Structures are given as C-alpha cells and as structure tokens.
C-alpha positions in Angstrom: 10.2 -4.2 25.3 12.1 -6.8 23.4 15.8 -6.2 22.6 16.4 -5.0 19.1 18.4 -8.0 18.1 15.4 -10.2 19.0 13.0 -8.0 17.1 15.4 -8.1 14.1 15.3 -11.9 14.2 11.5 -11.9 14.3 11.4 -9.4 11.4 13.8 -11.6 9.3 11.8 -14.7 10.0 8.2 -13.3 9.6 8.7 -10.5 7.0 12.0 -10.5 5.2 12.6 -14.2 4.5 9.0 -14.8 3.1 9.5 -11.8 0.8 12.9 -13.1 -0.3 11.3 -16.5 -1.1 8.6 -14.9 -3.3 10.9 -12.2 -4.8 14.5 -13.2 -4.7 17.1 -10.5 -4.1 19.2 -9.2 -6.9 22.3 -11.1 -5.6 23.6 -12.9 -2.6 25.6 -11.9 -0.8 25.9 -8.2 -1.3 29.5 -7.0 -0.8 31.3 -3.7 -1.1 34.2 -3.3 -3.5 36.5 -4.3 -0.6 34.6 -7.5 -0.1 32.8 -6.3 3.1 29.5 -8.1 3.3 26.5 -5.7 3.4 23.5 -6.5 5.7 19.9 -5.7 4.7 19.6 -3.2 7.5 21.7 -1.8 10.3 20.5 -1.1 13.9 21.7 1.3 16.6 24.4 -0.3 18.7 22.6 0.7 21.9 19.1 0.3 23.3 16.7 2.9 21.8 13.3 3.1 23.4 12.0 5.2 20.5 13.1 2.8 17.7 9.8 1.0 17.1 7.7 4.1 17.2 10.0 6.3 15.1 11.8 4.0 12.7 10.8 0.3 12.9 11.8 -2.2 10.2 11.4 -1.9 6.4 8.0 -3.1 5.3 6.5 -2.5 8.8 4.7 0.4 10.5 5.5 3.3 10.6 7.5 2.6 7.3 10.1 5.2 8.0 12.7 2.9 6.6 10.8 1.9 3.5 7.5 0.3 2.4 9.1 -2.9 1.1 11.0 -5.4 3.3 13.8 -5.8 0.7 13.6 -2.3 -1.0 16.3 -2.1 -3.7 17.9 -5.3 -2.7 14.9 -6.9 -4.3 14.6 -4.7 -7.4 15.5 -1.1 -8.2 13.0 1.7 -8.4 11.1 2.0 -11.6 13.1 4.3 -14.0 10.3 6.2 -15.5 11.3 9.1 -17.8 8.6 11.7 -18.3 8.2 12.3 -22.0 5.6 13.4 -24.6 5.5 16.0 -27.4 3.9 16.6 -30.7 1.7 13.9 -32.0 1.2 10.3 -30.8 3.6 9.0 -33.5 6.5 11.1 -32.3 6.0 10.4 -28.6 5.6 6.7 -29.3 9.0 6.8 -31.0 10.6 8.5 -28.0 9.0 5.9 -25.6 10.5 3.0 -27.6 13.9 4.8 -27.7 13.8 5.1 -23.9 12.6 1.6 -23.3 15.5 0.4 -25.5 17.9 2.4 -23.3 16.7 0.5 -20.2 13.8 2.6 -19.0 11.4 0.4 -17.0 8.1 2.4 -17.1 6.5 5.0 -19.2 5.5 8.5 -18.0 3.2 10.4 -20.3 3.3 14.2 -20.6 0.2 15.6 -22.3 -0.1 19.0 -24.1 -2.0 21.9 -22.5 -5.2 21.4 -24.6 -5.5 17.8 -23.5 -4.8 18.7 -19.9 -7.7 21.2 -19.8 -10.2 19.2 -21.9 -9.9 20.7 -25.4 -9.5 18.9 -28.7 -6.7 20.0 -31.0 -9.1 21.6 -33.4 -10.8 23.7 -30.8 -10.1 27.5 -31.1 -8.9 27.5 -27.5 -6.1 25.0 -28.5 -4.6 27.3 -31.2 -0.8 27.5 -30.9 -0.6 25.0 -28.1 -1.0 21.6 -29.7 1.8 19.3 -28.9 4.0 22.0 -27.4 4.5 20.8 -23.8 3.3 17.2 -24.2 1.6 14.9 -26.6 -1.8 15.7 -28.1 -4.3 12.9 -27.3 -7.9 14.1 -28.1 -9.2 10.7 -29.2 -8.9 6.9 -28.8 -7.0 6.5 -32.1 -4.4 8.8 -30.8 -4.0 6.7 -27.6 -3.8 3.6 -29.8 -0.9 5.1 -31.7 0.8 6.4 -28.6 0.8 2.9 -27.1 1.5 1.0 -30.3 3.9 -1.9 -29.7 3.9 -1.3 -25.9 2.5 -4.4 -24.1 0.2 -3.1 -21.4 0.4 -6.3 -19.3 4.2 -5.8 -19.0 4.9 -2.0 -19.0 3.3 0.2 -16.4 1.9 3.5 -17.7 2.0 6.7 -15.6 0.0 9.7 -16.9 0.4 13.2 -15.6 -3.2 14.2 -16.2 -5.7 15.6 -13.7 -9.0 17.2 -14.7 -9.7 14.7 -17.5 -7.9 11.8 -15.8 -10.9 9.5 -15.9 -11.2 10.0 -19.7 -7.5 9.2 -20.4 -7.8 6.1 -18.1 -10.8 5.0 -20.1 -8.7 5.3 -23.3 -6.0 3.1 -21.8 -8.6 0.5 -20.7 -10.0 0.5 -24.3 -6.5 0.1 -25.8 -5.9 -2.7 -23.3 -9.0 -4.5 -24.5 -7.8 -4.2 -28.1 -4.5 -5.8 -27.1 -6.3 -8.6 -25.3 -5.2 -7.3 -21.9 -8.0 -7.4 -19.3 -8.5 -4.4 -17.0 -7.4 -6.6 -14.1 -3.9 -6.9 -15.6 -3.3 -3.2 -16.3 -0.6 -1.5 -14.2 0.0 2.2 -14.0 -0.9 5.5 -12.4 -3.0 8.6 -13.2 -2.0 11.7 -11.3 -5.7 12.6 -10.8 -4.9 15.2 -8.1 -7.2 18.1 -8.8 -6.7 20.0 -5.5 -3.1 20.9 -6.2 -4.3 22.4 -9.6 -6.4 24.9 -7.6 -3.4 25.5 -5.3 -0.4 25.7 -7.6 -0.7 24.6 -11.2 -3.9 25.8 -12.8 -4.9 23.1 -15.2 -8.4 22.6 -13.8 -11.7 22.4 -15.6 -14.6 21.8 -13.2 -15.4 23.3 -9.8 -13.9 21.4 -6.8 -17.0 19.3 -5.8 -17.8 17.7 -9.1 -14.1 17.2 -9.6 -14.0 15.3 -6.3 -16.9 13.2 -7.6 -14.9 12.1 -10.6 -12.1 11.1 -8.3 -14.3 8.9 -6.1 -15.9 7.4 -9.2 -12.4 6.3 -10.3 -11.6 5.0 -6.8 -14.8 2.9 -6.8 -14.4 1.6 -10.3 -10.8 0.7 -10.1 -11.1 -1.0 -6.7 -13.5 -3.5 -8.5 -12.2 -3.6 -12.0 -8.5 -2.3 -12.2 -7.0 -3.4 -8.9 -3.3 -2.9 -9.9 -3.8 0.7 -11.1 -2.8 3.6 -8.8 -6.0 5.6 -8.9 -4.4 8.9 -7.7 -0.9 10.3 -7.3 -1.3 13.0 -4.7 1.2 15.5 -5.9 3.5 17.7 -3.8 5.7 18.2 -6.8 3.9 21.2 -8.2 3.4 22.6 -4.7 7.2 22.7 -4.4 7.7 24.0 -7.9 5.4 26.9 -7.0 7.8 27.9 -4.3 6.9 26.0 -1.1 9.3 24.8 1.5 9.9 21.1 2.2 7.6 21.3 5.3 4.8 22.8 3.2 5.3 20.2 0.5 4.7 17.4 3.0 1.9 19.1 4.8 -0.2 20.3 1.9 0.3 17.1 0.0 -0.8 14.9 2.9 -3.7 17.3 3.6 -4.8 16.8 0.0 -4.5 13.1 0.5 -6.7 13.3 3.7 -9.3 15.1 1.7 -9.4 12.4 -1.0 -9.6 9.6 1.5 -12.5 11.4 3.4 -14.4 12.1 0.2 -14.2 8.4 -0.7 -15.4 7.3 2.7 -18.2 9.9 2.5 -19.2 8.3 -0.9 -19.7 5.0 0.9 -16.3 3.3 0.2 -14.5 1.3 2.9 -11.0 2.8 3.5 -9.3 -0.5 3.0 -11.0 -1.1 -0.3 -9.2 1.8 -2.0 -6.4 3.2 0.2 -3.7 0.8 -1.2 -4.2 2.2 -4.7 -3.3 5.7 -3.5 0.2 6.8 -4.4 2.1 10.1 -4.0 4.4 12.3 -6.2 7.2 14.4 -4.6 9.8 16.8 -5.7 13.5 16.1 -5.1 15.1 19.5 -4.4 18.7 20.7 -3.8 19.1 20.6 0.0 20.3 17.0 -0.2 20.0 15.8 3.4 16.7 17.7 4.1 15.2 16.0 1.0 16.2 12.5 2.3 14.6 13.3 5.6 11.5 14.7 3.9 10.7 11.4 2.3 11.2 9.5 5.5 9.0 12.0 7.5 6.2 11.9 4.9 6.1 8.1 5.1 5.9 8.0 8.8 3.3 10.8 9.1 1.0 9.2 6.4 1.2 5.8 8.2 0.0 7.5 11.4 -2.8 9.4 9.6 -4.2 6.3 7.9 -4.0 4.0 11.0 -5.1 6.4 13.7 -7.3 9.0 11.9 -9.0 6.8 9.4 -8.8 3.4 11.3 -7.4 1.5 8.3 -6.7 -2.1 9.2 -4.7 -3.3 6.2 -1.0 -2.5 6.5 -1.0 -1.7 2.7 -3.4 1.1 3.4 -0.8 2.7 5.7 2.0 2.7 3.2 3.0 5.9 1.4 4.3 4.8 -2.0 5.7 7.6 -4.1 7.2 8.7 -7.4 9.8 11.4 -7.4 10.8 13.9 -10.1 13.9 16.0 -9.8 13.2 19.7 -9.4 12.5 21.5 -12.7 12.5 24.9 -10.9 16.1 24.4 -9.9 17.3 24.0 -13.5 19.0 27.0 -15.0 19.3 28.4 -18.5 22.7 29.7 -17.6 25.5 27.1 -17.8 22.9 24.3 -18.5 25.6 21.6 -18.1 25.5 22.3 -14.4 22.0 20.9 -14.4 23.5 17.4 -14.8 25.1 17.7 -11.4 21.9 19.1 -9.8 19.8 16.3 -11.2 22.3 13.7 -10.0 22.3 15.0 -6.4 18.5 15.2 -6.4 18.1 11.7 -7.8 20.5 10.3 -5.2 18.4 12.0 -2.5 15.2 10.4 -3.8 16.9 7.0 -3.8 18.3 7.4 -0.3 14.8 8.5 0.8 13.3 5.3 -0.6 11.3 6.3 -3.7 9.4 3.7 -5.7 9.9 5.3 -9.1 12.0 8.2 -10.4 12.2 10.7 -13.3 15.4 12.6 -13.8 15.1 15.9 -15.7 17.1 16.7 -18.8 19.9 19.3 -18.6 18.2 21.4 -21.3 14.7 21.6 -19.8 15.1 25.3 -18.7 15.4 26.0 -22.4 13.1 23.6 -24.3 11.7 20.1 -24.3 14.6 17.6 -23.7 16.4 16.2 -26.7 16.9 12.5 -27.0 20.5 12.9 -26.0 19.5 14.9 -22.8 16.9 12.3 -21.9 19.5 9.5 -22.3 22.0 11.3 -20.0 19.2 11.7 -17.5 18.3 8.0 -17.6 22.0 7.1 -17.4 22.2 9.1 -14.2 19.6 6.8 -12.6 21.4 3.7 -13.9 24.8 4.8 -12.6 23.2 5.4 -9.1 21.5 1.9 -9.3 24.4 -0.2 -10.7 27.6 1.6 -9.6 27.0 3.5 -6.4 26.0 0.6 -4.0 23.5 2.8 -2.2 20.7 0.3 -2.9 22.5 -2.7 -1.3 21.3 -1.9 2.2 18.0 -0.4 3.3 17.7 3.2 4.5 21.5 3.6 4.7 21.5 7.0 6.5 19.2 5.8 9.3 20.7 6.6 12.7 22.6 9.7 11.5 22.0 12.3 14.3 21.3 15.0 11.7 19.0 12.9 9.4 16.9 11.7 12.4 16.7 15.3 13.8 15.6 16.6 10.4 13.0 13.7 10.0 11.5 14.5 13.4 11.4 18.3 12.7 9.9 17.9 9.3 7.2 15.6 10.6 6.4 17.8 13.5 6.2 21.0 11.5 4.1 19.3 8.7 1.7 17.9 11.4 1.3 21.5 12.8 0.2 22.7 9.3 -2.3 19.9 9.0 -3.7 20.8 12.4 -4.3 24.4 11.2 -6.0 23.2 8.1 -8.2 20.8 10.1 -9.2 23.7 12.3 -10.1 25.7 9.3 -12.5 23.0 8.1 -10.3 21.0 5.8 -8.3 21.5 2.7 -11.1 22.6 0.4 -11.9 25.5 2.8 -8.1 26.3 3.1 -7.9 26.4 -0.7 -11.1 28.4 -1.2 -10.0 31.0 1.4 -6.5 31.3 -0.2 -4.7 30.2 2.9 -2.5 27.5 1.2 -1.8 29.8 -1.8 -0.7 32.6 0.5 1.6 30.4 2.5 3.3 29.1 -0.7 3.6 32.7 -2.1 5.2 33.9 1.0 7.8 31.1 1.0 8.5 31.8 -2.7 8.9 35.5 -2.0 11.3 34.9 0.8 13.5 32.6 -1.4 13.5 35.2 -4.1 14.6 37.9 -1.6 17.4 35.6 -0.5 18.4 35.0 -4.1 18.6 38.7 -4.9 20.5 39.4 -1.6 22.8 36.5 -2.3 21.9 34.7 1.0 20.8 31.9 -1.4 23.4 31.0 -4.0 22.6 29.4 -7.4 25.8 28.6 -9.2 26.0 30.4 -12.6 23.1 32.7 -11.8 24.0 34.9 -8.9 27.6 33.6 -8.3 30.3 32.2 -10.6 28.5 33.8 -13.6 29.9 33.8 -17.1 28.7 37.1 -18.5 29.8 36.3 -22.1 28.4 32.8 -22.1 27.5 31.4 -25.5 24.9 28.6 -25.5 26.3 25.7 -27.5 23.6 23.2 -26.4 21.4 21.7 -29.1 17.7 22.4 -28.5 14.7 20.4 -29.6 12.4 22.0 -32.2 8.9 20.9 -33.1 7.5 20.8 -36.7 5.0 23.7 -37.0 2.9 21.7 -39.5 2.1 19.2 -36.7 -0.9 21.2 -35.4 -2.6 21.4 -38.8 -2.1 17.7 -39.3 -3.7 16.9 -35.9 -6.7 19.1 -36.9 -7.1 17.2 -40.2 -6.9 13.9 -38.3 -9.8 14.9 -36.1 -11.8 16.1 -39.0 -11.4 12.7 -40.7 -12.4 11.0 -37.4 -15.6 13.0 -37.0 -16.5 12.3 -40.6 -16.0 8.5 -40.4 -17.6 7.7 -37.0 -21.3 7.1 -36.2 -22.4 10.6 -35.2 -25.9 9.5 -34.2 -24.3 7.2 -31.6 -22.0 10.0 -30.5 -25.0 12.3 -29.9 -26.8 9.5 -28.0 -23.8 8.9 -25.8 -23.3 12.6 -25.0 -27.0 12.9 -24.0 -26.6 9.8 -21.7 -23.5 11.3 -20.3 -25.2 14.6 -19.4 -28.0 12.7 -17.6 -25.5 10.6 -15.7 -23.4 13.6 -14.7 -26.5 15.1 -13.1 -27.1 11.9 -11.1 -25.0 9.8 -8.8 -24.2 7.1 -11.5 -20.5 6.1 -11.7 -19.2 7.7 -14.9 -16.3 5.4 -15.6 -18.1 2.7 -17.6 -19.7 5.4 -19.7 -16.4 7.1 -20.4 -15.1 3.8 -21.7 -18.1 3.4 -23.9 -17.8 6.9 -25.2 -14.1 6.7 -26.2 -14.7 3.3 -27.8 -17.3 5.1 -30.1 -14.8 7.9 -30.9 -16.4 10.5 -28.7 -13.4 12.9 -28.3 -11.9 14.1 -25.1 -13.1 17.7 -25.8 -16.6 16.6 -26.5 -16.8 14.6 -23.3 -15.4 17.6 -21.3 -17.8 20.1 -23.0 -20.7 17.8 -22.1 -19.6 17.8 -18.5 -19.0 21.6 -18.6 -22.7 22.0 -19.6 -23.8 20.2 -16.4 -21.2 21.3 -13.9 -19.8 24.6 -15.2 -16.2 25.7 -15.1 -14.1 26.7 -12.1 -13.5 30.4 -11.7 -10.8 31.3 -9.2 -11.5 33.9 -6.6 -9.9 37.1 -8.0 -9.3 38.4 -4.5 -6.8 35.6 -3.7 
C-alpha cells in the first residue's frame, strides 16, 4: 500500500489539478481570518490501512469525502429555494424575486390537484387549487411560470412524482419555444413514486405502470435530455413521516436499487442512465449524525452501484443529492426559533457535502412562507457560504473519531435493512406487505412517546414554553378568487384549441399506454396541442387504473 502522502500527490496530479484547470477555484489561496492557509483536504497524521476503503479522496470511489474533486472550493452548492403557490403568475413573481436575491436554481412546488393528476376545474380539485403549490394544468400555465427565466442558464427542480413525465414534457415544450434544445435543458424531476406509497400518498397509478413511466423517462432522457436528472430518489418524505436517520438511508437506497433494476430489466445499460439519478435527503436536528448520514449514504451507494450492478463509469457510482431542512421540526410555537433550527440543519447539509440546498422559512409551520421569510432562509445559506469558511476545505470533519464512528454505524445499520428487504424479494414486496410503513410508524411512535415523556426536548413545545405567547408573525394569505380565475382560464383554453386533435391524441395515448411504446414523445406532442394534465392522467387511468392502498396495512 502506498503512503498517503504519495497517494495525495497522485490525486492532486491526476484528479484535482485537471479539474482546477477546467473549473478554477473561487480564490487562491484560501486563508482563514488569521491568515492561515487552508489546504483542499487534510489527511490523518498516521498510517491508516482503512483510509482508501472507507474515505478515499474527493471525487474518487467511495466518495465518502464528496463527489467532486474541489467541492465548494470550486463553486458553492446550488441555492434552490422551494416555492410555488396560487397561479403561475404569482409563482413566477416569487421566482424572479428569489433569483434577484441571489438564488441560483429554481425549485417548483405544485398544488395538490397537479400532484395527483387533476385539472383545476375538476370537482376533485375544489378548494385545493394553488393552496400548497402552484396550479399547472396546461402548457400555457407552464409558459407563464417560466416566463423570463432562461432555461439554458437556470436549472429547474420540480417536486412532482406521479405525473412527472407530463410536467417534464411541458418544460421541454417551453424550452423549444425559447429556442433551447432538449440537450441544453438542466434540472431535476423528483419522479420517485415508491416513497409515495411508503410515506407521502400523492400517487395515481399502481406501482408497476408507475415504474414503466419512470423507465420511459430514463430511456428518453439518456438519449435526448442528457443534463436532466431523471429521478431524485427521496428520503426526505420518509424522514418527515417519522423514520430514523438509518431508515432514511436504507429505504431511500432500497428505492434507488429498485429503479436501477427496473431500468436494467427494461433493457437499459446501467452506465447509460445511472449518472442521471440524483437523491433528495432531509437535514434533521441531530447535527453530527446528519453530517455522518450524508457521508454514509454516499459510500454505501457507491458500493451498491459498483459491486451489485457492475457499473463501470465512476459517475454511475456517485450519489449526488439535494437537501431540504426538516419541515417536521418546525414549530408553530415561538416560530422565530425555527431560524436557528434551519441554520443548524443547513450547516449539517453543507458539512455533509450536499449539491443543492433548500432552507425552510421560519413560518412554514403556520402557512406558506412570506417573501420576507423566504429571504431570511436564503440569507442563511449565503451566510454559511460566504462568511463561515466551512466550504474552504473539503469534508472538514473527516477524521473526527465520533464522525467516523457514526458514519460506519449508519452505513452498517442501513446495509442490514437493505439485506432484509432483499431477502423479502425487494422494495416493491416490502411496500406491498407494509413492512417499510410499519418500521417508520414504529420509529415515529417511539419519538412521540419520548416527546410526551420529555426524554426528547423541543424548545418552546415541551420545555421553555411561553403559555401566554402572542403570535406577531405575519402570515401569507392567498386570494380566494384565484381558483375561479384558474377554472375560467381552462374553459377558455378548451374552447380555443383543436378538440378533434385532442381526441385523436388521447386515443393514440390510450393505445400506446397498453403497449410497450415509450410515452415521452407522445406526452410532448399532447401538451403542445393543449391536452391538459388532467386529461392525460384520466386517459392513463382508463388503461392502468388507480392505486388502492391495502386497508390492512
């Protein structure tokens, strides 16, 4: 085994310096406020036989220390505030405000009808239009949402799952209108349907046709939209449902294994699509465990992709991820305390090596965030980036006895969960039998018991309360006339379009859904002819049916 100093020299010459040449670092040299020069990485001062296997160097297998050779010395993580409410006009204004404040990527929140495949004028949508996100039932809505936002320069992340392919088709259509080819589009669709059955509930179709939609997206984007992240495998909602950090890693990566295997079973080569898979994690309150969680997840995924699936391309081994601070930890009591919680969670995500980050608003336990709350949340990221110095060296807590112990323990315990799921026949079986749901429910129950018994302390809730607290925080309010206006907009769209063409396309879609044809090109054609999201989903419901959860779980 080569001495670490020799391996470091090799890494600098073969990996770090070529990256610096292509993408120069933010400054040179990096120094502390006392003038102490900061090295890119630091190594143990003694021989460590486990170093290469457990830690390695940034940008190299097993990626414990980060997926890029320069990490934040090259550029900071993408500051991507999650936002969307009301109509496309209102959300577009919020996006432009956030971009003007220094946000570097968009993250779109859709309303509940859009998430479960209903148009704003559907009876099922009554009372829900624009409430928890933006209403996007048609291509003209997407055009308004992205008006003035150059799709070849700003990456778009969309938290959308069951109808993800349709929303992606709309972005592709808007890109065409802007003169941006599909090959230049950059962004992410969440597109993680398995966690909907586990934790979140915004599903439409049964699991197997839903998996077919996902592999259609993998195949299409590998050929046509190479810079788009085709799935963001989400542990965030698993954690929000009450899981532990170990369960968040295990169930998220088990979902990822299922998607990779489904794509291979559909005839795709693993190295054709794996580099377009990304992940989405929660940043919770146990600061050091969260840092270790991100490191453990990176290392475990690298091993899975290399050893289990035989991926040859190092990019296929990389776990790239977005992080959002934990909504479930925010309190309606003493909401100003949430600013501190969010700052700690965001710092954990950065020290854990996230690629992009959303910081929650202080008021999100009460309502949608105001512009002021969103600005404070964004400033939190900017202060960490520009004032703290934590991005000046890579994986700065590496070598801490406690961090390395936690990283090893989290990886080992998550791998044990994955082994159990494999022995059950895979994640689909584990979901269908309710195993995963029961494990999360038990973890949530134990936390709640701890809260009620004060073994778990939440400041302002079960300790340091203010019984006579008066809320002075301003809350965002939506115009109740918005829903009627959106229904009128859809009525005008249906009256003006070529309805014969719409009927023809829906008939073609039904035939294609019953075959093995890749549906993505047809989705693009449908939205370009003003077939609405709800009409597309209703057509697919007619072929595939709707998912009905097992009432015994």
